[in-house]
Jmol script that loads the backbone (N, CA, C; Angstrom):
load data "model"
ATOM      1  N   MET A   1      34.356  23.587  14.452  1.00  0.00           N
ATOM      2  CA  MET A   1      35.332  24.398  13.925  1.00  0.00           C
ATOM      3  C   MET A   1      36.626  24.356  14.731  1.00  0.00           C
ATOM      4  N   PRO A   2      37.695  24.495  14.064  1.00  0.00           N
ATOM      5  CA  PRO A   2      39.042  24.368  14.644  1.00  0.00           C
ATOM      6  C   PRO A   2      39.178  25.612  15.764  1.00  0.00           C
ATOM      7  N   ARG A   3      39.977  25.136  16.702  1.00  0.00           N
ATOM      8  CA  ARG A   3      40.285  26.154  17.821  1.00  0.00           C
ATOM      9  C   ARG A   3      41.800  26.271  18.010  1.00  0.00           C
ATOM     10  N   CYS A   4      42.145  27.520  18.382  1.00  0.00           N
ATOM     11  CA  CYS A   4      43.513  27.778  18.675  1.00  0.00           C
ATOM     12  C   CYS A   4      44.193  26.812  19.760  1.00  0.00           C
ATOM     13  N   THR A   5      45.399  26.295  19.526  1.00  0.00           N
ATOM     14  CA  THR A   5      46.002  25.451  20.478  1.00  0.00           C
ATOM     15  C   THR A   5      46.536  26.165  21.692  1.00  0.00           C
ATOM     16  N   ASN A   6      46.592  27.423  21.691  1.00  0.00           N
ATOM     17  CA  ASN A   6      47.055  28.247  22.884  1.00  0.00           C
ATOM     18  C   ASN A   6      45.915  28.808  23.702  1.00  0.00           C
ATOM     19  N   CYS A   7      44.861  29.456  23.070  1.00  0.00           N
ATOM     20  CA  CYS A   7      43.853  30.153  23.820  1.00  0.00           C
ATOM     21  C   CYS A   7      42.515  29.448  23.747  1.00  0.00           C
ATOM     22  N   ASN A   8      42.403  28.450  22.848  1.00  0.00           N
ATOM     23  CA  ASN A   8      41.105  27.788  22.570  1.00  0.00           C
ATOM     24  C   ASN A   8      40.084  28.672  21.798  1.00  0.00           C
ATOM     25  N   TYR A   9      40.509  29.720  21.103  1.00  0.00           N
ATOM     26  CA  TYR A   9      39.672  30.597  20.377  1.00  0.00           C
ATOM     27  C   TYR A   9      39.109  29.798  19.137  1.00  0.00           C
ATOM     28  N   LYS A  10      37.847  29.924  18.943  1.00  0.00           N
ATOM     29  CA  LYS A  10      37.148  29.225  17.702  1.00  0.00           C
ATOM     30  C   LYS A  10      37.379  30.152  16.517  1.00  0.00           C
ATOM     31  N   TRP A  11      38.078  29.475  15.597  1.00  0.00           N
ATOM     32  CA  TRP A  11      38.312  30.091  14.359  1.00  0.00           C
ATOM     33  C   TRP A  11      37.016  30.135  13.446  1.00  0.00           C
ATOM     34  N   ASN A  12      36.878  31.086  12.622  1.00  0.00           N
ATOM     35  CA  ASN A  12      35.741  31.000  11.680  1.00  0.00           C
ATOM     36  C   ASN A  12      36.134  30.445  10.423  1.00  0.00           C
ATOM     37  N   ALA A  13      35.199  30.135   9.484  1.00  0.00           N
ATOM     38  CA  ALA A  13      35.576  29.433   8.217  1.00  0.00           C
ATOM     39  C   ALA A  13      36.434  30.270   7.292  1.00  0.00           C
ATOM     40  N   LYS A  14      36.209  31.625   7.257  1.00  0.00           N
ATOM     41  CA  LYS A  14      36.959  32.504   6.392  1.00  0.00           C
ATOM     42  C   LYS A  14      38.392  32.501   6.869  1.00  0.00           C
ATOM     43  N   ASP A  15      38.727  32.458   8.121  1.00  0.00           N
ATOM     44  CA  ASP A  15      40.066  32.433   8.542  1.00  0.00           C
ATOM     45  C   ASP A  15      40.801  31.106   8.320  1.00  0.00           C
ATOM     46  N   ILE A  16      39.985  30.039   8.323  1.00  0.00           N
ATOM     47  CA  ILE A  16      40.535  28.731   8.133  1.00  0.00           C
ATOM     48  C   ILE A  16      40.895  28.530   6.627  1.00  0.00           C
ATOM     49  N   ILE A  17      40.051  29.074   5.723  1.00  0.00           N
ATOM     50  CA  ILE A  17      40.272  29.013   4.283  1.00  0.00           C
ATOM     51  C   ILE A  17      41.553  29.750   4.041  1.00  0.00           C
ATOM     52  N   ALA A  18      41.652  31.056   4.652  1.00  0.00           N
ATOM     53  CA  ALA A  18      42.924  31.797   4.378  1.00  0.00           C
ATOM     54  C   ALA A  18      44.023  31.051   4.902  1.00  0.00           C
ATOM     55  N   LEU A  19      43.912  30.427   6.088  1.00  0.00           N
ATOM     56  CA  LEU A  19      45.161  29.618   6.623  1.00  0.00           C
ATOM     57  C   LEU A  19      45.522  28.431   5.604  1.00  0.00           C
ATOM     58  N   GLY A  20      44.465  27.943   5.032  1.00  0.00           N
ATOM     59  CA  GLY A  20      44.801  26.765   4.135  1.00  0.00           C
ATOM     60  C   GLY A  20      45.715  27.212   2.916  1.00  0.00           C
ATOM     61  N   PHE A  21      45.548  28.575   2.539  1.00  0.00           N
ATOM     62  CA  PHE A  21      46.363  28.954   1.374  1.00  0.00           C
ATOM     63  C   PHE A  21      47.681  29.585   1.906  1.00  0.00           C
ATOM     64  N   SER A  22      47.881  29.767   3.222  1.00  0.00           N
ATOM     65  CA  SER A  22      49.102  30.359   3.760  1.00  0.00           C
ATOM     66  C   SER A  22      50.135  29.273   3.994  1.00  0.00           C
ATOM     67  N   LYS A  23      51.417  29.538   3.488  1.00  0.00           N
ATOM     68  CA  LYS A  23      52.467  28.565   3.742  1.00  0.00           C
ATOM     69  C   LYS A  23      53.212  28.786   4.969  1.00  0.00           C
ATOM     70  N   LYS A  24      52.961  29.999   5.585  1.00  0.00           N
ATOM     71  CA  LYS A  24      53.727  30.307   6.817  1.00  0.00           C
ATOM     72  C   LYS A  24      52.818  30.417   8.047  1.00  0.00           C
ATOM     73  N   GLY A  25      51.679  29.783   7.976  1.00  0.00           N
ATOM     74  CA  GLY A  25      50.763  29.859   9.192  1.00  0.00           C
ATOM     75  C   GLY A  25      50.148  31.304   9.171  1.00  0.00           C
ATOM     76  N   LYS A  26      49.319  31.421  10.302  1.00  0.00           N
ATOM     77  CA  LYS A  26      48.568  32.646  10.507  1.00  0.00           C
ATOM     78  C   LYS A  26      48.471  32.976  11.981  1.00  0.00           C
ATOM     79  N   ASN A  27      48.539  34.131  12.378  1.00  0.00           N
ATOM     80  CA  ASN A  27      48.359  34.446  13.864  1.00  0.00           C
ATOM     81  C   ASN A  27      46.925  34.327  14.198  1.00  0.00           C
ATOM     82  N   CYS A  28      46.782  33.825  15.484  1.00  0.00           N
ATOM     83  CA  CYS A  28      45.418  33.739  16.115  1.00  0.00           C
ATOM     84  C   CYS A  28      44.866  35.204  16.224  1.00  0.00           C
ATOM     85  N   PRO A  29      43.543  35.401  15.802  1.00  0.00           N
ATOM     86  CA  PRO A  29      43.035  36.692  15.944  1.00  0.00           C
ATOM     87  C   PRO A  29      42.810  37.074  17.349  1.00  0.00           C
ATOM     88  N   ASN A  30      42.713  36.184  18.304  1.00  0.00           N
ATOM     89  CA  ASN A  30      42.564  36.422  19.782  1.00  0.00           C
ATOM     90  C   ASN A  30      43.839  36.518  20.508  1.00  0.00           C
ATOM     91  N   CYS A  31      44.807  35.692  20.427  1.00  0.00           N
ATOM     92  CA  CYS A  31      46.043  35.782  21.197  1.00  0.00           C
ATOM     93  C   CYS A  31      47.280  36.156  20.473  1.00  0.00           C
ATOM     94  N   GLY A  32      47.237  36.034  19.206  1.00  0.00           N
ATOM     95  CA  GLY A  32      48.340  36.370  18.314  1.00  0.00           C
ATOM     96  C   GLY A  32      49.392  35.341  18.164  1.00  0.00           C
ATOM     97  N   ASP A  33      49.188  34.051  18.761  1.00  0.00           N
ATOM     98  CA  ASP A  33      50.085  32.874  18.620  1.00  0.00           C
ATOM     99  C   ASP A  33      49.981  32.321  17.199  1.00  0.00           C
ATOM    100  N   ARG A  34      51.128  32.128  16.630  1.00  0.00           N
ATOM    101  CA  ARG A  34      51.171  31.587  15.199  1.00  0.00           C
ATOM    102  C   ARG A  34      50.511  30.201  15.108  1.00  0.00           C
ATOM    103  N   GLN A  35      49.550  29.926  14.226  1.00  0.00           N
ATOM    104  CA  GLN A  35      48.921  28.582  14.162  1.00  0.00           C
ATOM    105  C   GLN A  35      49.166  28.097  12.715  1.00  0.00           C
ATOM    106  N   TYR A  36      49.277  26.923  12.555  1.00  0.00           N
ATOM    107  CA  TYR A  36      49.374  26.110  11.276  1.00  0.00           C
ATOM    108  C   TYR A  36      48.301  25.057  11.187  1.00  0.00           C
ATOM    109  N   ILE A  37      48.000  24.684   9.980  1.00  0.00           N
ATOM    110  CA  ILE A  37      47.113  23.539   9.789  1.00  0.00           C
ATOM    111  C   ILE A  37      48.003  22.215  10.041  1.00  0.00           C
ATOM    112  N   SER A  38      47.539  21.266  10.778  1.00  0.00           N
ATOM    113  CA  SER A  38      48.194  20.117  11.081  1.00  0.00           C
ATOM    114  C   SER A  38      48.504  19.333   9.771  1.00  0.00           C
ATOM    115  N   ALA A  39      49.468  18.515   9.849  1.00  0.00           N
ATOM    116  CA  ALA A  39      49.747  17.661   8.625  1.00  0.00           C
ATOM    117  C   ALA A  39      48.602  16.750   8.321  1.00  0.00           C
ATOM    118  N   GLU A  40      47.869  16.173   9.250  1.00  0.00           N
ATOM    119  CA  GLU A  40      46.692  15.380   8.891  1.00  0.00           C
ATOM    120  C   GLU A  40      45.666  16.128   8.142  1.00  0.00           C
ATOM    121  N   SER A  41      45.428  17.372   8.740  1.00  0.00           N
ATOM    122  CA  SER A  41      44.419  18.226   8.109  1.00  0.00           C
ATOM    123  C   SER A  41      44.808  18.659   6.727  1.00  0.00           C
ATOM    124  N   GLN A  42      46.193  18.926   6.464  1.00  0.00           N
ATOM    125  CA  GLN A  42      46.620  19.338   5.167  1.00  0.00           C
ATOM    126  C   GLN A  42      46.381  18.223   4.058  1.00  0.00           C
ATOM    127  N   ARG A  43      46.498  16.969   4.510  1.00  0.00           N
ATOM    128  CA  ARG A  43      46.288  15.928   3.582  1.00  0.00           C
ATOM    129  C   ARG A  43      44.723  15.848   3.331  1.00  0.00           C
ATOM    130  N   LEU A  44      43.943  16.126   4.312  1.00  0.00           N
ATOM    131  CA  LEU A  44      42.491  16.101   4.183  1.00  0.00           C
ATOM    132  C   LEU A  44      42.023  17.263   3.345  1.00  0.00           C
ATOM    133  N   LEU A  45      42.653  18.473   3.413  1.00  0.00           N
ATOM    134  CA  LEU A  45      42.295  19.554   2.572  1.00  0.00           C
ATOM    135  C   LEU A  45      42.680  19.288   1.159  1.00  0.00           C
ATOM    136  N   THR A  46      43.805  18.628   0.921  1.00  0.00           N
ATOM    137  CA  THR A  46      44.151  18.395  -0.529  1.00  0.00           C
ATOM    138  C   THR A  46      43.106  17.541  -1.157  1.00  0.00           C
ATOM    139  N   LEU A  47      42.526  16.556  -0.447  1.00  0.00           N
ATOM    140  CA  LEU A  47      41.426  15.770  -1.014  1.00  0.00           C
ATOM    141  C   LEU A  47      40.147  16.671  -1.178  1.00  0.00           C
ATOM    142  N   GLY A  48      39.991  17.588  -0.262  1.00  0.00           N
ATOM    143  CA  GLY A  48      38.797  18.530  -0.312  1.00  0.00           C
ATOM    144  C   GLY A  48      38.907  19.397  -1.530  1.00  0.00           C
ATOM    145  N   TRP A  49      39.933  19.955  -1.839  1.00  0.00           N
ATOM    146  CA  TRP A  49      40.068  20.759  -3.080  1.00  0.00           C
ATOM    147  C   TRP A  49      39.749  20.044  -4.265  1.00  0.00           C
ATOM    148  N   LEU A  50      40.137  18.755  -4.374  1.00  0.00           N
ATOM    149  CA  LEU A  50      39.860  17.882  -5.462  1.00  0.00           C
ATOM    150  C   LEU A  50      38.335  17.706  -5.713  1.00  0.00           C
ATOM    151  N   SER A  51      37.633  17.726  -4.573  1.00  0.00           N
ATOM    152  CA  SER A  51      36.141  17.541  -4.704  1.00  0.00           C
ATOM    153  C   SER A  51      35.519  18.651  -3.826  1.00  0.00           C
ATOM    154  N   LEU A  52      35.129  19.798  -4.486  1.00  0.00           N
ATOM    155  CA  LEU A  52      34.565  20.887  -3.803  1.00  0.00           C
ATOM    156  C   LEU A  52      33.305  20.620  -3.090  1.00  0.00           C
ATOM    157  N   ILE A  53      32.692  19.530  -3.287  1.00  0.00           N
ATOM    158  CA  ILE A  53      31.407  19.238  -2.707  1.00  0.00           C
ATOM    159  C   ILE A  53      31.635  19.040  -1.142  1.00  0.00           C
ATOM    160  N   PHE A  54      32.816  18.398  -0.919  1.00  0.00           N
ATOM    161  CA  PHE A  54      33.010  18.056   0.598  1.00  0.00           C
ATOM    162  C   PHE A  54      33.747  19.230   1.378  1.00  0.00           C
ATOM    163  N   VAL A  55      33.996  20.394   0.832  1.00  0.00           N
ATOM    164  CA  VAL A  55      34.670  21.390   1.576  1.00  0.00           C
ATOM    165  C   VAL A  55      33.960  21.765   2.817  1.00  0.00           C
ATOM    166  N   PRO A  56      32.630  22.098   2.791  1.00  0.00           N
ATOM    167  CA  PRO A  56      32.027  22.481   4.080  1.00  0.00           C
ATOM    168  C   PRO A  56      32.178  21.381   5.164  1.00  0.00           C
ATOM    169  N   PHE A  57      32.098  20.181   4.848  1.00  0.00           N
ATOM    170  CA  PHE A  57      32.335  19.118   5.783  1.00  0.00           C
ATOM    171  C   PHE A  57      33.808  19.087   6.264  1.00  0.00           C
ATOM    172  N   ILE A  58      34.787  19.297   5.334  1.00  0.00           N
ATOM    173  CA  ILE A  58      36.115  19.170   5.705  1.00  0.00           C
ATOM    174  C   ILE A  58      36.600  20.301   6.660  1.00  0.00           C
ATOM    175  N   ILE A  59      36.041  21.462   6.421  1.00  0.00           N
ATOM    176  CA  ILE A  59      36.379  22.616   7.241  1.00  0.00           C
ATOM    177  C   ILE A  59      36.096  22.381   8.715  1.00  0.00           C
ATOM    178  N   SER A  60      34.996  21.679   8.979  1.00  0.00           N
ATOM    179  CA  SER A  60      34.718  21.246  10.529  1.00  0.00           C
ATOM    180  C   SER A  60      35.701  20.254  10.995  1.00  0.00           C
ATOM    181  N   LYS A  61      36.412  19.549  10.153  1.00  0.00           N
ATOM    182  CA  LYS A  61      37.331  18.512  10.656  1.00  0.00           C
ATOM    183  C   LYS A  61      38.762  19.010  10.786  1.00  0.00           C
ATOM    184  N   ILE A  62      39.098  20.252  10.434  1.00  0.00           N
ATOM    185  CA  ILE A  62      40.433  20.687  10.479  1.00  0.00           C
ATOM    186  C   ILE A  62      40.895  20.843  11.832  1.00  0.00           C
ATOM    187  N   LYS A  63      42.193  20.533  12.069  1.00  0.00           N
ATOM    188  CA  LYS A  63      42.809  20.732  13.346  1.00  0.00           C
ATOM    189  C   LYS A  63      43.942  21.736  13.179  1.00  0.00           C
ATOM    190  N   LEU A  64      44.200  22.454  14.159  1.00  0.00           N
ATOM    191  CA  LEU A  64      45.325  23.437  14.178  1.00  0.00           C
ATOM    192  C   LEU A  64      46.487  22.890  14.962  1.00  0.00           C
ATOM    193  N   SER A  65      47.673  23.363  14.672  1.00  0.00           N
ATOM    194  CA  SER A  65      48.966  22.965  15.305  1.00  0.00           C
ATOM    195  C   SER A  65      49.753  24.147  15.660  1.00  0.00           C
ATOM    196  N   GLY A  66      50.400  24.136  16.731  1.00  0.00           N
ATOM    197  CA  GLY A  66      51.248  25.269  17.195  1.00  0.00           C
ATOM    198  C   GLY A  66      52.670  25.268  16.586  1.00  0.00           C
ATOM    199  N   LYS A  67      52.902  24.331  15.639  1.00  0.00           N
ATOM    200  CA  LYS A  67      54.202  24.318  14.942  1.00  0.00           C
ATOM    201  C   LYS A  67      54.014  23.904  13.506  1.00  0.00           C
ATOM    202  N   ASP A  68      54.872  24.209  12.753  1.00  0.00           N
ATOM    203  CA  ASP A  68      54.837  23.919  11.235  1.00  0.00           C
ATOM    204  C   ASP A  68      55.230  22.518  11.062  1.00  0.00           C
ATOM    205  N   GLU A  69      54.270  21.640  10.634  1.00  0.00           N
ATOM    206  CA  GLU A  69      54.679  20.197  10.540  1.00  0.00           C
ATOM    207  C   GLU A  69      54.792  19.952   9.052  1.00  0.00           C
ATOM    208  N   PRO A  70      55.736  19.014   8.749  1.00  0.00           N
ATOM    209  CA  PRO A  70      55.879  18.652   7.216  1.00  0.00           C
ATOM    210  C   PRO A  70      54.703  17.816   6.894  1.00  0.00           C
ATOM    211  N   LEU A  71      54.334  17.902   5.580  1.00  0.00           N
ATOM    212  CA  LEU A  71      53.121  17.241   5.071  1.00  0.00           C
ATOM    213  C   LEU A  71      53.297  15.717   5.141  1.00  0.00           C
ATOM    214  N   TRP A  72      54.491  15.189   4.840  1.00  0.00           N
ATOM    215  CA  TRP A  72      54.663  13.740   4.855  1.00  0.00           C
ATOM    216  C   TRP A  72      55.673  13.511   5.839  1.00  0.00           C
TER     217      TRP A  72
END
end "model"
wireframe off; spacefill off
backbone 0.3
color backbone group
């Protein structure tokens, strides 16, 4: 599971899915630092939504970023 880049807090699947739908990132539940899904993981998620069979596998591969990265 993804971890906060600031405090190394392990995020749960529900928070990661909510972060996937958030355009402005989400605060870490532990330290409050704003986290974003990395550009690499955003591209991976786009493929995952196309094939819902792979979503459980893809959630474990998501990486977080401490800054808002452009998708391309």
